[in-house]
C-alpha positions as CSV (number, residue, x, y, z in Angstrom):
1,M,118.5,144.3,108.7
2,R,115.7,142.9,110.8
3,E,116.0,139.4,112.3
4,S,113.6,136.8,111.0
5,T,110.7,135.6,113.2
6,G,112.4,132.1,113.4
7,G,115.7,133.6,114.5
8,T,113.9,135.6,117.2
9,R,112.1,132.5,118.5
10,Q,115.5,130.7,118.6
11,R,117.1,133.6,120.5
12,I,114.2,133.7,123.0
13,Q,114.5,129.9,123.5
14,A,118.3,130.2,124.0
15,V,118.0,133.0,126.5
16,A,115.1,131.4,128.4
17,L,117.0,128.1,128.6
18,E,120.0,129.9,129.9
19,L,118.0,131.7,132.6
20,F,115.9,128.7,133.5
21,T,119.1,126.7,134.0
22,E,120.9,129.5,135.9
23,Q,118.0,130.6,138.2
24,G,115.4,127.8,137.9
25,Y,112.2,127.9,136.0
26,E,110.1,129.2,138.9
27,K,112.4,132.1,139.7
28,T,112.7,133.3,136.0
29,S,110.1,135.8,134.7
30,L,109.1,136.7,131.2
31,R,110.3,140.2,132.1
32,E,113.8,138.9,132.8
33,I,113.9,137.0,129.6
34,A,112.8,140.2,127.6
35,E,115.4,142.3,129.5
36,R,118.2,139.9,128.7
37,L,117.2,139.9,125.1
38,G,116.8,143.7,125.0
39,V,113.2,143.5,123.8
40,T,109.9,144.6,125.2
41,K,107.6,142.1,126.9
42,A,105.1,142.8,124.1
43,A,107.7,141.6,121.6
44,L,108.3,138.5,123.7
45,Y,104.5,137.8,123.9
46,Y,104.3,137.9,120.1
47,H,106.3,134.7,120.1
48,F,105.5,133.0,123.4
49,K,102.5,133.8,125.7
50,S,104.0,132.1,128.8
51,K,107.1,130.3,130.2
52,D,105.1,127.1,129.7
53,E,105.0,127.8,125.9
54,I,108.7,128.3,125.8
55,V,109.3,125.0,127.6
56,S,106.8,123.3,125.3
57,S,108.9,124.6,122.3
58,F,112.0,122.8,123.7
59,V,110.0,119.6,124.3
60,D,108.3,119.7,120.8
61,D,111.7,119.3,119.1
62,R,112.7,116.5,121.3
63,L,109.3,114.7,120.9
64,R,109.6,114.9,117.2
65,R,113.0,113.3,117.3
66,M,111.8,110.6,119.7
67,D,108.7,109.9,117.4
68,E,111.1,109.4,114.5
69,L,113.1,106.9,116.5
70,I,110.1,105.0,117.7
71,E,108.7,104.8,114.1
72,W,112.0,103.5,112.9
73,A,112.4,101.0,115.6
74,D,108.9,99.7,115.1
75,T,109.8,98.6,111.5
76,Q,113.0,96.7,112.7
77,P,113.4,93.2,114.1
78,A,113.5,92.9,117.9
79,T,117.2,92.0,118.1
80,L,120.2,93.2,120.1
81,A,121.6,94.8,116.9
82,T,118.4,96.9,116.5
83,R,118.4,97.8,120.2
84,R,122.0,99.0,119.9
85,E,121.3,101.0,116.8
86,L,118.2,102.6,118.4
87,L,120.1,103.6,121.5
88,S,123.0,104.9,119.4
89,R,120.6,107.0,117.3
90,Y,118.9,108.2,120.5
91,A,122.2,109.2,122.1
92,D,123.3,111.0,118.8
93,A,120.0,113.0,118.9
94,M,120.3,113.8,122.7
95,F,123.9,115.0,122.3
96,A,123.3,117.2,119.2
97,G,123.0,120.9,119.1
98,E,121.2,122.6,122.0
99,L,119.8,119.3,123.4
100,P,122.6,118.9,126.1
101,R,121.5,122.2,127.6
102,V,117.9,121.2,127.3
103,M,118.7,117.9,129.1
104,R,120.4,119.9,131.9
105,F,117.3,122.1,132.2
106,F,115.0,119.0,132.4
107,E,117.2,117.5,135.1
108,Q,117.3,120.7,137.2
109,N,113.5,121.4,136.8
110,Q,111.9,118.0,137.3
111,T,109.2,119.3,139.5
112,V,108.0,121.8,137.0
113,L,108.1,119.3,134.1
114,K,105.8,117.0,136.1
115,S,103.1,119.6,136.2
116,L,103.3,120.6,132.5
117,A,101.6,118.8,129.7
118,A,105.0,118.7,128.0
119,G,106.4,116.7,130.9
120,Q,103.6,114.1,130.5
121,Q,104.3,113.8,126.8
122,M,108.0,113.3,127.5
123,R,107.3,110.5,130.0
124,D,105.0,108.9,127.4
125,R,107.7,108.9,124.7
126,M,110.3,107.6,127.1
127,M,108.1,104.7,127.9
128,R,107.4,104.0,124.2
129,L,111.2,104.1,123.5
130,A,111.8,101.8,126.5
131,H,109.1,99.4,125.0
132,E,111.0,99.4,121.7
133,L,114.2,98.6,123.5
134,S,112.6,95.6,125.3
135,R,110.3,94.5,122.5
136,G,110.4,90.7,122.2
137,D,111.2,90.2,125.9
138,D,108.2,91.1,128.1
139,S,109.9,90.2,131.4
140,P,109.9,92.8,134.2
141,A,113.7,92.7,134.2
142,A,113.8,93.5,130.4
143,Q,111.4,96.4,131.0
144,L,113.6,97.8,133.7
145,R,116.9,97.3,131.8
146,A,115.4,99.1,128.8
147,T,114.4,102.1,130.9
148,L,117.8,102.2,132.6
149,T,119.5,102.2,129.2
150,L,117.8,105.5,128.4
151,F,118.6,106.8,131.9
152,A,122.2,106.0,131.3
153,V,122.2,108.4,128.4
154,H,120.3,111.1,130.4
155,S,122.2,110.7,133.7
156,S,125.6,111.1,132.0
157,W,124.9,114.8,132.0
158,F,124.9,115.0,135.8
159,A,126.4,111.7,137.1
160,V,129.7,111.9,135.2
161,R,131.4,114.7,137.0
162,T,134.9,114.4,135.7
163,P,136.2,117.9,134.9
164,G,137.0,118.6,131.3
165,I,135.3,115.5,129.9
166,S,134.1,116.0,126.3
167,D,130.6,115.4,125.2
168,E,131.9,112.7,122.9
169,E,133.6,110.9,125.9
170,R,130.5,111.3,128.0
171,K,128.3,109.8,125.2
172,K,130.8,106.9,124.8
173,I,130.7,106.1,128.5
174,A,126.9,106.3,128.6
175,L,126.6,103.9,125.6
176,E,129.1,101.4,127.1
177,V,127.1,101.3,130.4
178,A,123.8,101.1,128.5
179,D,125.1,98.2,126.3
180,E,125.8,96.1,129.4
181,L,122.0,96.4,130.1
182,L,120.9,95.9,126.5
183,A,122.9,92.7,126.2
184,K,120.8,91.0,128.8
185,I,117.5,91.6,127.0
186,A,116.4,88.6,125.1
187,D,115.8,88.7,121.3
188,A,112.3,88.0,120.0
189,S,111.8,84.3,119.3
């Protein structure tokens, strides 16, 4: 039985992510991805024309999730309860499925992301999410706190180095630290 086109794309993404994380984006070739998959380069090109397209496919899913969160937050009152719920939903999305591995890739390949359109889109969405977290408090301190709450979720992947810690424990710690920052952002008057 032949594998579906969607299944093949997902396998390519998984193998590419594995290689990009192991070797780095720059040091991984499409040939190596094809070899690891056991397919020809032509078969790989059918799905992705470049490594940039593969990275964009990781980012597209994350952007979609972030857009949904931004849209939801925009319809809610600018309160601490909304901020907490937004951050909780964001953490749930970032800790789901393959996203922890994608987060590790992003962290290990910052330079590459800065040069790709996908990296620019990610930065834009992060700033929009931070805006939603500080909406109602336009102070510079609130803007920084909002951005740092998102960074608390992201940095938990590399800053928390305790051996054997579960993803659930990691997320709980990230949300506790983030909540300390959120609590100091003023509600809209």
